[in-house]
Each structure stands twice: as C-alpha cells, then as structure tokens.
C-alpha positions in Angstrom: 181.2 82.5 -4.3 182.7 85.0 -1.8 183.3 84.4 1.8 184.4 86.8 4.5 187.9 86.7 5.9 188.6 85.1 9.3 189.4 88.6 10.6 186.0 89.9 9.4 184.2 86.9 11.0 186.0 87.6 14.3 184.9 91.2 14.2 181.3 90.3 13.4 181.1 87.7 16.1 182.9 89.9 18.7 180.3 92.6 18.1 177.4 90.1 18.4 178.9 88.8 21.6 176.6 85.8 22.2 177.9 82.7 23.9 178.2 80.7 20.7 179.9 83.7 19.0 182.5 83.8 21.7 183.2 80.1 21.3 183.5 80.7 17.5 186.0 83.5 18.0 188.1 81.2 20.2 188.0 78.5 17.6 189.0 80.8 14.8 191.9 82.2 16.8 193.0 78.6 17.6 193.0 77.6 14.0 194.1 80.8 12.3 196.4 82.3 14.9 199.5 82.3 12.7 197.8 84.1 9.9 195.4 86.6 11.5 195.9 90.3 10.8 195.8 91.6 14.4 196.1 95.3 13.6 193.1 95.1 11.3 191.0 93.2 13.9 192.0 95.6 16.7 191.4 98.7 14.5 187.9 97.7 13.6 186.9 96.4 17.0 188.1 99.8 18.4 186.0 101.6 15.9 182.9 99.6 16.8 183.6 99.8 20.5 183.7 103.6 20.2 180.4 103.7 18.2 178.7 101.4 20.7 180.3 103.1 23.6 181.7 99.9 25.2 185.1 98.5 25.7 183.7 95.0 26.2 184.1 94.1 22.5 187.8 94.7 22.4 188.4 93.3 25.9 186.6 90.0 25.0 188.8 89.6 21.9 192.0 90.4 23.8 191.1 87.9 26.5 190.4 85.2 23.8 193.7 86.1 22.0 195.7 85.8 25.3 194.1 82.4 26.0 194.0 80.9 22.4 196.6 82.9 20.5 200.1 81.9 19.4 201.4 81.1 22.9 198.6 78.7 23.8 
C-alpha cells in the first residue's frame, strides 16, 4: 500500500486551505520539521500559487513554518 509523503500532504492541504487543512499542516510541520524537504514544498506551492494566481498558498505555509518549524 502506498501513501503520500508528508511534503505532498502539506502541498495538498495548503492548496485546499480549509480550516482543518491548515491545522493539519501545522501538525505535520510540528511532527516532521526535522525531515521535511522545504525546497520541494516551496517549489510546488510556488507552481500552484502561480497557476491559481494567488500568493496565499505559499504565504500560509511560510507563516505555519515560522510558527511551528524547527525553532518553535
């Protein structure tokens, strides 16, 4: 059985952007912060932000990263 990576789940939930999704992203960051591939996440969120013509996707992730990332 295959599962998506934490990075791909963060990307998916960041795009969906619902309240529960934002809480899930925060939780994933808190639990996986030492192992996340940030360039990969930022790359794909940037691609989707461009396609959807919004910076909110990347901004929400960066805000969560600052709050729940390695220095939290």
